[in-house]
C-alpha positions in Angstrom: -52.3 -40.6 44.4 -52.5 -41.3 40.7 -49.7 -40.0 38.5 -52.1 -37.7 36.7 -53.2 -35.9 39.8 -49.6 -35.8 41.1 -48.5 -34.2 37.8 -51.3 -31.7 37.9 -50.5 -30.6 41.5 -46.8 -30.3 40.6 -47.6 -28.2 37.5 -50.0 -26.0 39.4 -47.4 -25.3 42.2 -44.6 -24.9 39.7 -46.3 -22.6 37.3 -48.1 -20.4 39.9 -45.6 -20.1 42.7 -43.7 -17.3 41.1 -46.6 -15.8 39.0 -48.7 -13.3 40.8 -51.8 -15.5 40.8 -51.4 -17.4 44.1 -50.0 -21.0 44.1 -51.5 -21.8 47.5 -54.9 -20.7 46.3 -54.7 -23.0 43.3 -53.4 -25.9 45.4 -56.4 -25.5 47.8 -58.9 -25.2 45.0 -57.7 -28.3 43.0 -58.9 -31.0 45.5 -62.0 -28.9 46.3 -63.1 -28.5 42.7 -62.1 -32.0 41.5 -63.3 -33.9 44.5 -60.0 -35.7 45.0 -58.5 -36.2 48.5 -56.2 -33.5 49.7 -52.7 -34.3 48.5 -51.3 -34.2 52.0 -48.4 -32.4 53.7 -45.6 -34.5 52.1 -46.6 -33.6 48.6 -47.0 -29.9 49.6 -43.5 -29.8 51.0 -42.1 -31.7 47.9 -43.5 -29.4 45.3 -42.3 -26.4 47.3 -38.8 -27.8 47.4 -39.0 -28.2 43.7 -39.9 -24.6 43.2 -37.3 -23.5 45.6 -34.5 -25.3 43.7 -35.8 -23.7 40.5 -35.6 -20.1 41.8 -32.1 -20.8 43.3 -30.9 -22.0 40.0 -32.4 -19.2 38.0 -31.0 -16.4 40.3 -27.9 -18.4 41.2 -25.5 -15.4 40.9 -27.6 -13.3 43.4 -28.1 -16.3 45.6 -24.3 -16.9 45.6 -23.7 -13.2 46.4 -26.1 -13.4 49.4 -24.5 -16.6 50.7 -21.1 -15.2 50.5 -22.3 -12.2 52.5 -23.6 -14.3 55.4 -20.3 -14.8 57.2 -19.7 -11.0 57.1 -23.2 -10.3 58.3 -22.8 -12.7 61.2 -19.6 -10.8 62.2 -21.6 -7.6 62.1 -20.1 -6.3 58.9 -22.4 -5.1 56.1 -19.9 -3.1 54.1 -20.3 -5.2 51.0 -23.1 -6.0 48.6 -23.5 -9.6 49.6 -23.9 -8.9 53.3 -26.4 -6.1 52.6 -28.5 -8.4 50.4 -28.4 -11.1 53.0 -29.5 -8.6 55.7 -32.4 -7.3 53.6 -33.6 -10.8 52.9 -33.4 -11.7 56.5 -35.4 -8.6 57.6 -38.0 -9.2 54.9 -38.6 -12.7 56.1 -39.2 -11.8 59.8 -42.8 -10.5 59.4 -44.1 -13.6 57.6 -42.4 -16.0 60.1 -44.1 -14.2 63.1 -47.5 -13.8 61.6 -47.5 -17.3 60.0 -46.7 -18.8 63.4 -49.5 -16.9 65.1 -52.0 -17.9 62.3 -50.8 -21.6 62.6 -51.1 -21.9 66.4 -54.4 -20.1 66.6 -55.9 -22.2 63.7 -56.9 -19.1 61.7 -54.9 -20.3 58.8 -57.3 -23.3 58.3 -60.4 -21.1 58.7 -59.3 -19.0 55.7 -59.0 -22.0 53.3 -62.3 -21.6 51.5 -63.4 -20.9 48.0 -65.1 -17.6 49.0 -62.0 -16.2 50.7 -59.8 -17.2 47.7 -62.3 -15.6 45.4 -62.4 -12.3 47.2 -58.6 -12.1 47.5 -58.1 -13.0 43.9 -60.1 -10.0 42.9 -59.1 -7.5 45.6 -55.3 -8.1 45.3 -55.6 -8.4 41.5 -56.9 -4.8 41.6 -54.1 -3.8 44.0 -51.5 -5.3 41.6 -53.1 -3.4 38.7 -53.1 0.0 40.5 -49.6 -0.3 41.9 -48.2 -1.4 38.6 -49.9 1.4 36.6 -49.3 4.2 39.2 -45.9 3.1 40.5 -42.8 4.9 39.2 -39.9 3.0 37.7 -37.1 4.8 39.5 -35.5 2.1 41.7 -33.6 -1.1 41.0 -32.5 -4.0 43.2 -29.3 -1.9 44.1 -31.6 0.6 45.8 -33.1 -2.0 48.1 -32.6 -0.8 51.7 -33.7 -1.7 55.2 -36.8 0.4 55.2 -38.0 -1.2 51.9 -37.1 -4.6 53.2 -39.4 -4.1 56.2 -42.3 -2.8 54.1 -42.0 -5.6 51.6 -41.8 -8.1 54.5 -45.2 -6.8 55.6 -46.6 -7.1 52.2 -45.3 -10.7 52.1 -47.0 -11.5 55.4 -50.4 -10.3 54.0 -50.0 -13.0 51.4 -50.6 -15.7 54.1 -54.3 -15.1 53.3 -55.0 -17.8 50.7 -55.5 -16.4 47.2 -53.4 -13.3 47.8 -50.2 -14.5 46.2 -46.9 -14.1 47.9 -45.2 -13.0 44.7 -48.1 -10.8 43.7 -48.2 -9.0 47.1 -44.4 -8.4 47.1 -44.5 -7.2 43.5 -47.3 -4.8 44.4 -45.4 -3.5 47.3 -42.2 -3.1 45.3 -44.0 -1.3 42.4 -45.7 1.0 45.0 -42.2 1.8 46.3 -41.1 2.7 42.8 -39.1 -0.3 41.6 -39.1 -1.3 38.0 -41.3 -4.2 36.9 -38.3 -6.4 36.3 -36.6 -5.6 39.6 -39.8 -5.7 41.6 -40.3 -9.3 40.3 -36.7 -10.2 40.9 -36.8 -8.9 44.6 -40.1 -10.8 45.1 -38.4 -14.0 43.8 -35.4 -13.6 46.0 -37.6 -13.1 49.0 -39.3 -16.4 48.3 -36.1 -18.3 49.0 -35.8 -17.9 52.8 -39.5 -17.9 53.1 -39.9 -21.3 51.4 -36.9 -22.6 53.3 -38.5 -21.6 56.6 -41.9 -22.9 55.8 -40.5 -26.1 54.3 -38.5 -26.8 57.4 -41.4 -26.2 59.7 -43.7 -28.5 57.7 -40.9 -31.1 57.3 -40.7 -31.4 61.1 -44.4 -32.7 61.1 -43.4 -35.4 58.6 -40.6 -37.0 60.5 -41.3 -40.7 60.8 -44.7 -40.4 59.0 -43.6 -40.9 55.4 -43.7 -44.4 53.8 -42.0 -45.5 50.6 -45.0 -44.8 48.4 -45.5 -41.3 49.7 -41.8 -40.6 49.4 -41.8 -41.8 45.7 -44.8 -39.5 44.9 -43.1 -36.6 46.7 -39.9 -37.1 44.7 -41.9 -37.2 41.4 -43.8 -34.1 42.4 -40.6 -32.2 43.3 -39.1 -32.9 39.9 -42.2 -31.9 37.9 -42.6 -28.7 40.1 -38.9 -27.8 39.5 -39.2 -27.8 35.7 -42.6 -26.1 35.7 -41.3 -23.3 38.0 -38.2 -22.8 36.0 -40.2 -22.4 32.8 -42.6 -20.0 34.5 -39.7 -17.9 35.9 -38.0 -17.7 32.5 -41.1 -16.7 30.7 -42.3 -14.1 33.2 -38.9 -12.4 33.6 -38.5 -12.2 29.8 -42.1 -10.9 29.2 -41.7 -8.2 31.9 -39.2 -6.4 29.7 -42.1 -5.6 27.2 -45.5 -6.1 29.0 -47.1 -5.1 32.3 -48.8 -7.3 34.9 -52.2 -6.6 33.4 -52.6 -10.1 31.9 -52.2 -11.7 35.4 -54.7 -9.1 36.8 -57.3 -10.1 34.2 -56.8 -13.7 35.0 -57.2 -13.1 38.7 -60.3 -11.1 38.4 -62.0 -13.6 36.1 -61.1 -16.5 38.3 -62.3 -14.6 41.3 -65.6 -14.0 39.8 -66.1 -17.6 38.9 -65.0 -18.7 42.4 -67.4 -16.3 44.1 -70.2 -17.6 41.8 -69.4 -21.2 43.0 -69.1 -20.2 46.6 -72.4 -18.3 46.9 -74.5 -20.6 44.8 
């Protein structure tokens, strides 16, 4: 793969992973619309690792809190904030693991990788994001996150397995519908991405064992670095902008892109 295409893929993943516009949808579309060969599993895993490191760094205090709470959680103690956060993250991850496994073994996940599907989900879930953002109250913060909300947001996250939906967009929509502030809805969605990316990366990584040569490993390392910096920039900008603007700009982008994609798919 050329350096240009590698850079583009890393930037696409890094910039869109945490914005509510669907990184997987953009990664699927790039080779389809440009005519290049699919980037392959190793590059996909690498750029996801890059974005994972970015979100861990950006929310390092919350991540450290959850990690410190894991030993207490394993001992059955959830009487502190760290153990509670770790428990909520674990519960929110279960639905996407179960449904993701079912879609993978049945092959349904591959059937949904089309321009038409991405076009429709861009529009539909863009509208869902707009409605939940405009109608949702701003009464809850991350400190109000409980087990019931963790289950509900886990189900929203599982819906995002449909290409073009956007994992962060679905989680933010669910959190806004539950009454979380825009900033905390985005923060919870980002924290939920950590165990999800870890689990999917580990699963995909098992398929790579013994199948990666030096050239692919080099490309993967470059992609991970570029994706890391792009994701860090996207995170910082979005979290800062959410203090003064809504999610409407992302909704407009989603709907416009969806209309273009449907035009391409059906003509």
